[in-house]
Each structure stands twice: as C-alpha cells, then as structure tokens.
C-alpha positions in Angstrom: 16.4 15.9 -3.0 16.8 12.3 -1.7 13.2 11.5 -2.7 13.7 12.9 -6.2 16.9 10.9 -6.7 15.3 7.7 -5.3 12.3 8.1 -7.6 14.5 8.7 -10.7 16.7 5.6 -10.0 13.7 3.4 -9.2 11.8 4.6 -12.3 14.8 4.0 -14.6 15.3 0.5 -13.2 11.7 -0.5 -14.1 11.2 1.4 -17.4 12.0 -1.6 -19.4 10.0 -4.0 -17.3 6.8 -5.4 -18.9 4.7 -5.6 -15.8 5.7 -3.8 -12.6 5.1 -5.1 -9.1 3.8 -2.3 -6.9 4.0 -2.6 -3.1 3.0 -0.7 0.1 6.5 0.8 0.0 6.9 1.8 -3.6 3.3 2.5 -4.9 3.3 6.2 -4.4 6.9 6.7 -5.2 6.6 5.0 -8.6 3.1 6.0 -9.7 2.9 9.5 -8.1 -0.8 8.7 -8.0 -1.7 11.6 -5.7 1.2 13.8 -6.6 0.6 14.7 -10.3 1.1 11.3 -11.9 4.2 12.6 -13.6 5.6 9.1 -14.3 2.9 8.1 -16.7 -0.5 6.5 -16.9 -0.8 3.3 -14.8 -3.2 0.4 -15.4 -3.1 -1.5 -12.2 -4.4 -5.0 -11.3 -5.1 -5.7 -7.7 -5.2 -9.4 -7.1 -4.8 -12.3 -4.7 -2.7 -15.4 -5.6 -5.5 -17.8 -4.6 -8.2 -16.1 -6.7 -9.3 -18.2 -9.7 -10.5 -15.2 -11.7 -7.1 -13.6 -11.1 -5.3 -16.7 -12.4 -7.4 -16.6 -15.6 -6.5 -13.0 -16.1 -2.8 -13.6 -16.1 -2.4 -14.5 -19.8 -4.7 -11.7 -20.8 -2.6 -9.3 -18.7 0.5 -10.6 -20.4 -1.1 -10.0 -23.8 -1.9 -6.4 -22.8 1.7 -5.9 -21.8 2.9 -7.2 -25.1 0.6 -4.8 -27.0 1.8 -1.9 -25.0 5.5 -2.7 -25.4 5.3 -3.4 -29.2 2.6 -1.0 -30.4 2.0 1.7 -27.8 5.2 2.2 -26.0 5.1 5.9 -26.6 1.7 6.4 -25.0 3.1 6.5 -21.5 0.9 3.6 -20.3 2.5 1.4 -17.7 1.1 -2.0 -16.5 1.3 -3.1 -12.9 0.3 -5.6 -10.3 -0.5 -5.3 -6.6 -0.6 -8.5 -4.6 -3.2 -7.5 -2.0 -2.3 -10.3 0.4 1.2 -8.9 0.8 0.3 -5.2 0.5 -2.7 -4.5 2.6 -2.1 -0.8 2.9 -2.5 -0.2 -0.8 -5.5 -2.5 -0.9 -7.1 -0.5 1.9 -6.2 2.8 0.4 -8.1 2.1 -2.8 -11.0 0.2 -1.2 -10.2 -3.1 -2.9 -12.6 -5.7 -1.6 -12.9 -8.1 -4.5 -10.4 -9.7 -6.9 -9.3 -8.9 -9.4 -9.9 -5.2 -9.3 -8.5 -3.0 -12.1 -8.0 0.7 -11.7 -6.5 3.2 -14.1 -4.5 6.2 -12.9 -4.5 9.0 -15.6 -5.0 12.7 -15.9 -4.5 13.1 -12.2 -7.6 11.0 -11.5 -8.5 7.4 -10.9 -10.9 5.3 -13.0 -12.4 1.9 -12.1 -12.5 -0.6 -14.9 -15.7 -2.7 -15.1 -15.6 -4.0 -18.6 -14.8 -7.4 -20.1 -11.5 -9.0 -19.1 -10.2 -9.3 -22.6 -7.0 -7.6 -24.0 -8.7 -5.5 -26.7 -11.2 -4.0 -24.2 -8.6 -3.3 -21.6 -6.4 -1.5 -24.2 -9.3 0.5 -25.5 -10.1 1.6 -22.0 -6.5 2.6 -21.3 -6.2 4.5 -24.6 -9.4 6.5 -24.8 -12.3 4.7 -23.1 -11.4 5.8 -19.6 -12.5 9.4 -20.6 -16.1 8.1 -20.7 -15.8 6.6 -17.2 -16.4 8.4 -13.9 -13.3 10.3 -12.8 -12.6 9.6 -9.1 -10.3 11.5 -6.7 -7.1 9.6 -5.9 -7.1 8.8 -2.1 -4.1 10.2 -0.4 -1.4 7.8 0.9 -1.5 6.9 4.5 0.0 9.3 7.1 3.1 8.4 9.0 1.1 7.3 12.0 -1.4 5.2 9.9 1.6 3.5 8.2 3.1 2.6 11.6 -0.1 1.3 13.0 -0.7 -1.0 10.0 2.8 -2.3 10.2 2.5 -3.0 13.9 -0.8 -4.8 13.4 0.7 -6.9 10.7 3.7 -7.7 12.9 1.4 -8.8 15.7 -0.7 -10.9 13.4 2.3 -12.7 11.9 4.3 -13.2 15.1 3.0 -16.1 17.2 4.4 -14.8 20.5 3.2 -11.2 20.1 -0.2 -12.5 18.9 -0.4 -14.6 22.1 0.4 -11.7 24.3 -2.2 -9.5 22.7 -4.8 -12.2 23.0 -4.0 -12.7 26.7 -4.3 -8.9 27.3 -7.6 -8.8 25.5 -8.9 -11.7 27.6 -7.8 -9.8 30.8 -9.5 -6.6 29.7 -12.7 -8.4 28.7 -13.1 -10.9 31.6 -11.0 -9.5 34.4 -11.7 -5.9 34.7 -10.0 -5.4 38.1 -6.9 -7.0 36.8 -7.0 -4.9 33.7 -7.2 -1.7 35.8 -4.2 -2.9 37.8 -2.2 -3.6 34.6 -3.1 -0.2 33.1 -2.2 1.5 36.4 1.2 -0.3 36.5 1.8 0.7 32.9 1.2 4.4 33.7 3.3 4.2 36.8 6.3 2.6 35.1 5.9 5.0 32.2 6.2 8.0 34.6 9.0 6.3 36.5 11.1 5.7 33.3 10.5 9.2 32.1 11.6 10.6 35.5 14.8 8.4 35.5 15.7 9.5 31.9 15.2 13.1 32.8 17.3 12.7 36.0 20.1 11.1 34.0 20.0 13.8 31.4 20.2 16.5 34.1 23.1 14.7 35.8 25.0 14.6 32.5 24.4 18.3 31.8 25.8 19.2 35.3 28.9 17.1 34.7 29.5 18.8 31.3 
C-alpha cells in the first residue's frame, strides 16, 4: 500500500516536468521498468557531466522534450536523464560504459538507440522506430544486499578516513599475512564475545520479567 501511494504521489509530482531526473533511489519506482512499465514509455539518456558528446546533446534533448510536450503529449512518452557519476547502481544495472547512452523502455522491453543524435530521429525511434530494433529483457533492480554493498562501497570511497582504514587493512592482508591472521582471529573472537554478552543480557532481562 505504501509503495503504491509513494509511486502515485511521485508520479503526479513529475507529470508536468519536461525532463525527469532519475536516480538510484527512484528509477524503478518511477519507470516501473521491470514491473510492467505502467507509468508510460521512457526515453532515457545516461550521461556524465564531463562528457563533451553529452553536452552537445543537451539542446537536442531539450528539443525532443518540446516536441513531446507540444505535439505528442498523449503518446505516453516520458523523457529522462540519469547522471551516471551520481547514480552508479543504475549505470551498472543497464551496462552503461560509454556516454551518452540512450535506452528506450517500452512494451515491457528495453531498446538501445544507436541512431543519429538529432531530434527528428530520436522522436521517430520513440514513436515507431523502436519496433524495428532488438527487444532486450529489462535487467532486474539490485537485490537488497547488492544495494547495501554498493552504498557501503561508495561511502568508503568518498570518506577519507574510511578509505584510509580499508587501504591499511588491505596492506596488512597483502604484506603481513601473520598480522592479518591475528586481526581476523581477533575479529571472530570479539564477534563471539559480543554475541555471548548480548544473549546473556537478554536472558537476564527475561528472568527479571
């Protein structure tokens, strides 16, 4: 119920937007890419801010947006951007390795656009041309564990102190194998000790109750 309400509110809030910014957090909620694509057809540009080709595509993308909003607003086509430097999970999910990459999500499939980067060709592809392209299965969103692993990795990479700790640990594991064994052993020992203490405290509380 909560997810349905969240999706409805989020979608209503962007329905009048010309170009929608998709992120790691909202991509699947808004596009429903692997869940039936009930919110419409999505023409998505994956880009990096430093990419020269991406910068040259901006006015063309704006032109496509204008055409959609004025002439084809009833076709259910939505235009979106993904900044891959800020949203690595989405980029990884769709195998984006070069910029810009344009993908179209329609008819419960995914289509890669390899045509000319001009507004008329992009609109033709989004309207009918995609039906002549190869339909690809939409990759599923990352699992809960995959999502947490990526977020931890990003946190470590962007936090100077955590990054230094990880580098020190890698240096110990690589060059000081005896010390690494001791560290791992201590980690296991303290993990067991903490678990034992927590269990003891829980049992004590139960007896008092």
